[in-house]
C-alpha positions in Angstrom: 0.0 0.0 0.0 0.8 3.9 -0.1 0.8 5.4 3.0 1.3 9.2 2.0 0.7 10.9 -1.0 1.9 14.8 -1.3 0.3 16.6 -4.3 2.0 19.7 -4.7 2.4 20.4 -9.1 2.1 24.2 -9.3 3.0 26.8 -11.6 2.2 30.1 -11.8 1.4 31.8 -15.7 1.5 34.5 -16.9 0.7 38.0 -14.6 -2.2 38.4 -17.2 -5.6 39.9 -16.1 -8.9 38.1 -17.2 -9.4 40.1 -20.0 -6.4 40.2 -21.4 -5.6 36.1 -20.7 -5.2 34.0 -23.9 -6.9 30.3 -23.6 -3.4 28.5 -23.5 -2.6 30.7 -20.4 -5.5 29.4 -18.6 -5.5 25.7 -19.6 -1.9 25.6 -18.9 -3.0 26.3 -15.5 -5.5 24.4 -14.9 -3.8 21.3 -16.6 -1.0 21.6 -14.2 -2.7 23.6 -10.7 -5.6 21.2 -10.8 -6.1 18.3 -13.1 -2.6 16.7 -12.2 -3.1 16.4 -8.8 -7.0 15.2 -9.3 -5.3 12.2 -11.7 -2.8 11.8 -9.3 -5.5 11.2 -6.5 -6.9 9.2 -8.5 -4.4 6.5 -9.3 -3.1 6.6 -5.8 -6.3 5.9 -4.1 -6.7 2.2 -4.5 -2.9 1.9 -2.8 -4.0 4.4 0.2 -6.4 2.4 0.8 -3.9 -0.6 1.6 -2.0 1.8 3.4 -1.0 2.7 6.8 -3.0 5.5 8.2 -2.9 7.0 4.7 -2.8 10.5 4.0 -3.2 12.8 1.0 -1.2 16.7 1.9 -2.5 19.0 -1.3 -0.2 22.0 -1.4 -2.4 24.4 -2.7 -2.1 28.1 -2.1 -2.6 31.4 -0.2 -4.3 32.6 -3.4 -7.2 31.0 -2.6 -8.2 32.6 0.1 -6.6 35.4 -0.8 -6.4 36.1 -4.5 -4.7 38.7 -6.4 -4.8 40.8 -9.6 -3.4 39.2 -12.6 -3.7 35.6 -10.7 -7.0 34.5 -12.0 -5.8 31.3 -13.6 -3.0 30.6 -10.9 -6.6 31.7 -8.4 -9.0 29.9 -9.9 -7.1 26.4 -10.3 -5.9 26.3 -6.6 -9.2 27.4 -5.6 -10.8 24.5 -7.4 -8.0 21.6 -6.0 -9.1 23.4 -2.5 -12.6 22.5 -3.3 -11.5 18.7 -5.1 -9.8 18.4 -1.9 -12.6 19.3 0.6 -14.6 16.7 -1.6 -12.0 14.1 -1.4 -12.1 14.2 2.4 -15.6 13.7 2.7 -14.7 10.5 -0.2 -12.2 8.3 1.2 -12.7 9.6 5.1 -14.8 5.9 5.2 -11.7 3.9 3.7 -9.6 6.3 6.7 -7.6 7.8 4.5 -7.2 11.5 5.7 -7.3 14.4 2.9 -5.8 17.9 4.2 -4.2 21.0 2.5 -1.7 23.3 3.4 -1.8 27.1 1.8 1.5 28.6 1.4 2.5 32.2 0.7 4.8 33.3 -1.9 7.7 30.4 -1.0 10.6 32.5 -2.5 13.1 29.8 -2.5 11.9 27.4 -5.0 12.0 27.6 -8.5 9.0 29.4 -9.2 10.3 33.1 -8.4 12.9 34.6 -10.5 14.8 37.0 -9.4 12.8 39.4 -12.0 9.4 38.3 -10.8 10.9 39.0 -7.3 12.2 42.7 -8.2 9.0 43.8 -10.3 6.7 42.3 -7.3 8.4 43.9 -5.1 8.5 47.1 -6.7 5.0 47.1 -7.1 4.1 47.6 -3.8 7.0 49.9 -3.2 9.0 47.4 -1.5 12.7 46.7 -1.4 12.7 42.4 -2.5 13.8 41.5 1.1 11.1 43.9 2.2 8.5 42.0 0.0 10.0 38.3 1.3 9.1 39.3 4.6 5.7 41.3 4.4 3.3 39.2 6.9 2.5 39.9 10.1 5.5 38.1 11.7 8.0 40.2 9.4 9.4 36.3 8.2 10.2 35.0 4.9 8.2 31.9 4.3 10.8 29.2 3.1 10.5 25.2 1.2 11.7 23.7 4.6 8.5 25.9 6.2 6.0 23.6 4.2 8.0 20.2 4.7 7.3 20.6 8.3 3.5 21.2 8.1 3.9 18.2 5.6 5.3 16.1 8.1 3.3 17.1 10.8 0.1 16.5 8.9 1.3 13.3 7.7 2.2 12.0 11.3 0.3 12.3 14.7 -0.5 15.3 14.9 -2.7 15.4 12.6 -3.6 12.0 13.0 -7.1 12.6 13.8 -8.1 15.6 11.1 -8.9 15.5 7.7 -10.6 18.3 5.5 -8.3 21.3 7.1 -7.3 23.9 5.6 -4.0 25.0 7.3 -1.9 28.2 6.0 2.3 28.8 6.1 2.2 32.3 5.6 3.6 34.3 8.4 0.5 35.7 8.4 -1.2 37.0 5.9 -3.2 40.3 6.6 -5.5 39.4 4.0 -6.5 36.3 5.5 -6.1 36.7 8.9 
């Protein structure tokens, strides 16, 4: 059997408004940010049923509770992914399979964020790159290890009696709190 599935596919497509967005941009975001997760879950569920304390952990996004301009395709796909996880929690609960979701804010130590993108986003808020990276209530940069630590917690005993949860790893986002 399979004990843990961490579904972490994601891409941030071009920063485009709804009016200017191409059909290709929309579809690419849906394919990677939503459909790939559904397919992976579909193929893993039979094996999870034979796992030990099986758990599915979905990596969604801060954009679900706090979307931003120019991120319609990404935000819509990640919101759909969150709903998919909620439905999966209902459907798989009788099999003892837990399904929980993590909503990280921007995780800057990954390949998603180029220096050019960081500089552009920081400038749009009138911040330096370092200020932008820590622009949350705790004034701290969210790193991939922080998300990984939450994944480990969700897969382990701490969340053994929890399904359907949505947990932010965002340093305290003012738009979410």
